[in-house]
C-alpha positions as CSV (number, residue, x, y, z in Angstrom):
1,M,0.0,0.0,0.0
2,V,1.4,3.4,-1.0
3,K,0.6,6.9,0.2
4,N,1.8,9.8,-2.1
5,L,1.9,13.0,-0.2
6,I,3.2,15.9,-2.2
7,G,4.8,18.8,-0.3
8,K,6.2,22.2,-1.3
9,G,9.7,20.9,-1.9
10,N,11.0,19.4,-5.1
11,M,13.1,16.8,-3.4
12,K,11.6,13.4,-2.8
13,V,11.8,11.5,0.5
14,I,10.7,7.9,0.6
15,I,9.7,6.1,3.8
16,S,9.2,2.4,3.9
17,D,8.0,-0.1,6.4
18,D,5.5,2.2,8.2
19,Y,3.7,-0.9,9.4
20,Q,0.9,0.9,11.2
21,D,0.4,3.8,8.6
22,C,1.1,6.2,11.5
23,V,3.9,8.4,10.4
24,K,1.6,11.0,8.8
25,T,-0.4,11.2,12.0
26,L,2.7,12.4,14.1
27,D,2.8,16.0,15.3
28,C,6.3,16.3,13.7
29,Y,5.2,15.2,10.2
30,P,3.8,18.4,8.7
31,S,7.2,20.0,8.6
32,L,8.4,17.1,6.4
33,A,5.4,17.3,4.1
34,Q,5.7,21.0,3.7
35,N,9.3,20.9,2.5
36,F,9.6,17.6,0.6
37,E,7.6,15.4,-1.8
38,V,7.0,12.3,0.4
39,E,6.1,8.7,-0.4
40,I,5.2,6.4,2.4
41,Y,4.9,2.6,2.1
42,Q,3.5,0.3,4.7
43,D,4.8,-3.0,3.4
44,T,8.2,-4.7,3.6
45,L,10.2,-5.7,0.6
46,T,13.1,-8.2,0.7
47,S,14.4,-8.7,-2.9
48,L,17.0,-6.4,-4.3
49,D,15.0,-5.7,-7.5
50,A,11.9,-4.7,-5.5
51,L,13.9,-2.4,-3.2
52,A,15.6,-0.8,-6.1
53,E,12.4,-0.1,-7.9
54,R,10.8,1.4,-4.8
55,F,13.7,3.8,-4.0
56,V,15.0,4.6,-7.5
57,S,13.4,8.0,-7.5
58,A,14.4,9.0,-4.0
59,D,16.7,12.0,-3.3
60,A,16.6,10.9,0.4
61,M,15.4,8.0,2.5
62,L,14.0,8.2,6.0
63,L,14.6,4.8,7.6
64,V,12.4,3.4,10.4
65,R,15.0,1.8,12.6
66,E,16.5,-1.3,11.0
67,R,13.5,-2.4,9.0
68,T,15.0,-1.5,5.6
69,P,18.4,-3.0,4.7
70,V,20.5,-0.7,2.6
71,S,23.3,-2.7,1.0
72,A,26.1,-1.6,-1.4
73,E,24.2,-3.5,-4.2
74,L,21.1,-1.5,-3.5
75,L,23.0,1.8,-3.4
76,A,24.5,1.1,-6.8
77,R,21.0,1.1,-8.3
78,L,19.9,4.4,-6.7
79,P,21.7,7.1,-8.7
80,K,19.5,9.9,-7.3
81,L,20.0,9.1,-3.6
82,K,22.0,11.8,-1.8
83,F,21.0,11.4,1.9
84,I,19.8,8.9,4.5
85,S,18.1,10.0,7.7
86,Q,17.9,7.3,10.3
87,T,15.4,7.1,13.1
88,G,17.2,6.3,16.3
89,R,20.7,4.9,16.7
90,A,22.3,3.6,13.6
91,A,23.0,-0.2,13.2
92,N,24.6,-2.5,10.7
93,H,21.6,-2.5,8.3
94,V,23.1,0.4,6.4
95,D,26.5,-0.1,4.5
96,L,28.1,3.0,5.8
97,K,31.3,2.5,3.8
98,A,29.4,2.1,0.6
99,C,27.4,5.2,1.4
100,T,30.6,7.2,1.9
101,A,32.1,5.9,-1.3
102,R,29.0,7.2,-3.2
103,G,28.9,10.5,-1.4
104,I,25.7,9.7,0.4
105,A,25.6,11.2,3.9
106,V,23.9,9.3,6.7
107,S,22.6,11.0,9.8
108,A,21.4,9.3,13.0
109,E,20.8,10.3,16.5
110,G,18.8,9.3,19.6
111,S,17.8,6.2,21.5
112,A,14.6,5.4,23.4
113,T,15.3,3.8,26.7
114,V,12.1,4.3,28.6
115,A,9.7,2.8,26.0
116,A,11.7,-0.4,25.6
117,A,12.2,-0.7,29.4
118,E,8.5,-0.2,30.0
119,L,7.6,-2.9,27.4
120,T,10.1,-5.2,29.1
121,W,8.5,-4.8,32.4
122,A,5.0,-5.3,31.0
123,L,6.3,-8.6,29.6
124,V,7.7,-9.5,33.0
125,M,4.5,-8.7,34.9
126,A,2.2,-10.4,32.4
127,S,4.3,-13.5,32.2
128,M,4.9,-14.0,35.9
129,R,1.2,-13.4,36.8
130,K,0.0,-15.2,33.7
131,V,-2.2,-12.2,32.8
132,H,-2.5,-13.0,29.1
133,L,-3.4,-16.6,29.8
134,E,-6.1,-15.7,32.3
135,A,-7.5,-13.0,30.1
136,A,-7.8,-15.6,27.2
137,R,-9.5,-18.1,29.5
138,L,-12.0,-15.5,30.7
139,K,-12.9,-14.6,27.1
140,A,-13.3,-18.3,26.4
141,G,-15.9,-18.5,29.1
142,L,-13.7,-20.0,31.8
143,W,-12.5,-18.8,35.2
144,Q,-9.2,-19.0,37.0
145,G,-6.8,-21.6,35.7
146,H,-3.2,-20.6,36.5
147,L,-1.3,-19.7,39.6
148,G,0.9,-16.7,39.0
149,T,4.1,-15.8,40.8
150,G,4.9,-12.5,42.6
151,L,8.1,-10.5,42.2
152,R,9.0,-9.3,45.7
153,G,11.9,-11.2,47.2
154,R,12.9,-12.8,43.9
155,V,16.0,-12.4,41.8
156,L,16.1,-10.3,38.7
157,G,19.1,-10.9,36.4
158,I,20.1,-8.2,33.9
159,A,22.2,-9.4,30.9
160,G,23.5,-6.2,29.4
161,Y,23.6,-3.4,32.0
162,G,23.4,-0.4,29.8
163,K,20.8,2.4,29.3
164,I,17.8,0.1,29.1
165,G,19.1,-2.5,31.4
166,S,19.7,0.0,34.2
167,V,16.1,1.3,33.9
168,V,14.7,-2.2,34.1
169,A,16.9,-2.8,37.1
170,G,15.3,0.2,38.8
171,Y,11.9,-1.3,38.1
172,G,13.0,-4.5,39.7
173,R,14.3,-2.8,42.8
174,A,11.0,-0.8,43.1
175,F,9.2,-4.1,43.1
176,G,11.3,-5.5,45.9
177,M,13.5,-7.8,43.8
178,R,17.2,-8.5,44.4
179,V,18.9,-7.3,41.2
180,V,22.0,-8.9,39.8
181,A,23.8,-7.8,36.6
182,L,25.8,-10.2,34.5
183,G,29.3,-8.9,34.9
184,D,30.8,-10.1,31.6
185,H,32.2,-6.7,30.6
186,A,34.1,-4.2,32.7
187,T,31.7,-1.4,31.6
188,S,28.8,-3.5,32.9
189,I,30.5,-4.0,36.2
190,E,31.4,-0.4,36.6
191,A,27.9,0.9,35.6
192,A,26.2,-1.6,37.9
193,A,28.5,-0.8,40.8
194,S,27.8,2.9,40.4
195,D,24.1,2.2,40.8
196,G,24.6,-0.1,43.8
197,V,23.6,-3.2,41.8
198,E,25.3,-6.5,42.4
199,T,27.3,-8.2,39.6
200,E,27.9,-11.9,39.0
201,S,30.7,-12.9,36.5
202,D,30.1,-16.7,36.8
203,R,27.5,-17.3,34.1
204,H,26.2,-20.6,35.6
205,V,25.6,-18.8,39.0
206,F,24.0,-15.8,37.3
207,F,21.5,-17.9,35.3
208,S,20.8,-20.5,37.9
209,Q,19.9,-18.1,40.7
210,A,17.6,-15.8,38.7
211,D,13.9,-16.0,38.8
212,V,13.7,-13.6,35.9
213,V,16.5,-12.8,33.3
214,C,16.0,-9.8,31.1
215,C,18.3,-9.5,28.1
216,H,19.3,-6.0,27.0
217,L,22.5,-6.8,25.1
218,R,23.4,-4.7,22.0
219,L,24.0,-6.8,18.9
220,L,27.8,-6.7,18.4
221,P,30.3,-9.3,17.1
222,A,31.1,-10.2,20.7
223,T,27.5,-10.6,21.8
224,R,26.1,-12.5,18.8
225,G,25.0,-15.9,20.1
226,S,26.6,-15.1,23.5
227,I,23.6,-16.5,25.4
228,T,23.9,-20.2,24.9
229,Q,21.7,-23.2,25.4
230,A,23.9,-24.1,28.4
231,D,23.1,-20.7,30.0
232,L,19.4,-21.1,29.5
233,A,19.5,-24.7,30.7
234,A,20.9,-23.5,34.0
235,M,17.8,-21.6,34.7
236,K,15.1,-22.8,37.1
237,P,12.0,-24.6,35.7
238,T,10.0,-21.8,37.3
239,A,12.1,-19.0,35.8
240,L,11.3,-16.5,33.0
241,F,13.7,-15.4,30.2
242,V,12.8,-12.1,28.6
243,N,14.4,-10.8,25.4
244,S,13.5,-7.4,24.1
245,S,17.0,-6.5,22.7
246,R,17.9,-8.6,19.6
247,S,17.1,-12.1,18.7
248,E,20.6,-12.8,17.5
249,V,22.3,-12.4,20.9
250,V,20.8,-15.8,21.7
251,Q,22.4,-18.8,20.1
252,D,20.4,-20.0,17.2
253,G,17.7,-22.4,18.3
254,A,18.9,-22.4,21.9
255,L,15.7,-20.8,23.4
256,E,13.4,-23.2,21.6
257,S,15.5,-26.2,22.8
258,A,15.7,-24.9,26.3
259,L,12.0,-24.3,26.5
260,A,11.2,-27.7,25.2
261,Q,13.3,-29.2,28.0
262,G,11.6,-27.1,30.6
263,R,14.5,-24.8,31.6
264,P,13.5,-22.0,31.7
265,G,9.9,-22.6,32.2
266,F,8.7,-19.5,30.4
267,A,9.9,-16.9,27.9
268,A,8.7,-13.6,26.7
269,V,10.1,-12.3,23.4
270,D,9.7,-9.1,21.4
271,V,12.4,-9.6,18.8
272,Y,13.1,-12.1,16.0
273,E,15.9,-13.0,13.6
274,R,13.6,-12.1,10.7
275,E,10.9,-9.5,10.7
276,P,8.0,-8.9,10.1
277,I,6.4,-12.3,10.8
278,F,3.1,-13.2,9.2
279,G,1.0,-16.3,9.5
280,A,2.5,-17.1,12.9
281,D,5.5,-18.5,11.0
282,H,8.0,-18.8,13.8
283,P,8.9,-21.7,16.0
284,L,8.5,-19.7,19.3
285,L,4.9,-19.0,18.5
286,R,4.1,-22.7,18.8
287,F,5.0,-22.8,22.5
288,D,2.3,-22.4,25.1
289,N,4.9,-21.1,27.6
290,V,5.9,-18.2,25.4
291,L,4.5,-14.7,25.5
292,A,5.4,-13.1,22.1
293,T,4.9,-9.6,20.9
294,P,5.7,-8.1,17.4
295,H,8.7,-6.0,18.2
296,I,6.8,-3.2,19.9
297,G,9.5,-2.2,22.4
298,Y,10.0,1.3,20.9
299,V,6.6,1.5,19.1
300,E,4.7,4.1,21.0
301,K,3.8,7.7,20.3
302,D,6.2,9.5,22.5
303,T,9.1,7.5,21.1
304,Y,8.0,7.9,17.5
305,E,7.7,11.7,18.0
306,H,11.2,11.7,19.4
307,Y,12.7,9.5,16.7
308,F,10.9,11.0,13.7
309,G,11.3,14.5,15.1
310,I,15.1,14.2,15.0
311,A,15.0,12.4,11.6
312,I,13.0,15.2,10.1
313,E,15.3,17.8,11.6
314,Q,18.2,16.0,9.9
315,L,16.4,16.1,6.6
316,L,15.6,19.8,6.9
317,A,19.2,20.6,8.0
318,W,20.6,18.6,5.0
319,Q,18.2,20.4,2.6
320,A,19.5,23.8,4.0
321,G,23.1,22.7,3.4
322,Q,23.9,22.4,7.1
323,P,23.6,18.6,7.8
324,I,23.7,17.5,11.4
325,N,24.4,14.2,13.2
326,V,26.3,12.9,10.2
327,L,27.9,9.5,10.8
328,N,30.2,9.7,7.7
329,P,31.3,13.3,7.2
330,E,33.7,12.1,4.5
331,A,30.7,11.6,2.2
332,L,30.0,15.4,2.3
333,K,33.4,16.0,0.6
334,R,32.3,14.0,-2.4
């Protein structure tokens, strides 16, 4: 589905993967539409040919997080493209080196910690108290069927004690939990210590003592597949594993295998190795002991206003010849 929204400018900006058709409803949107010709697409394309056809007329792209991959092969087929404005922090979905070689500046700035942390805690609360299961039973004409578990006095493990992990740790402490951070990096240890949070460097001890483990690792070469099946198998049969960071930080297939073997006893996930998912086509969606949401950690209005507000400012600054937040300033010299 396509929306063609013509603005006053003669430069075209193309936005793809606006799943909910919500970009044009944002308070920050009019300033984009007034200065650019804008095309918005709600669907996702995966083939190189289809992506090239969609973006071939673009002077600039506004990317919604990592939903649209921008490879060197795609860039070679977009002769008009001059600028990419990224919502939120940049990741490896854009070939920055290829952009620089072609003189395409890429701007990115901003991260949303509160929205992702809030969604994480919603998953913790719903999973531990079996809220979603009980709500489904009631709609089906049934009454109480599951015995939930409270949080006070239990252990919350944080894997990846960064901006989001530290906020979730604060929620845990507010609920009376003992919070322990996985001390596998010096920065995690230092950050946790400065907040008065315990750290545990022994992975077996960390996973085996936790009643809830929340994963907030950034996807880096060092963290890809870093949470293994052995880590998950060390968890209690009553424990919950929550991943709202990136699917790839968990070893491929490890969570499915661990859940099938009953350790941990429950999981809540918001991220997947391929997105979007249609037709419930993912193995985790076949488990009764999994609460799965469609990557909505950052998908809420305040965060979108923040992300898109900055991305639109970047486009306007570039249009005015004074680009901001440029990740590859060398491209401007070309």
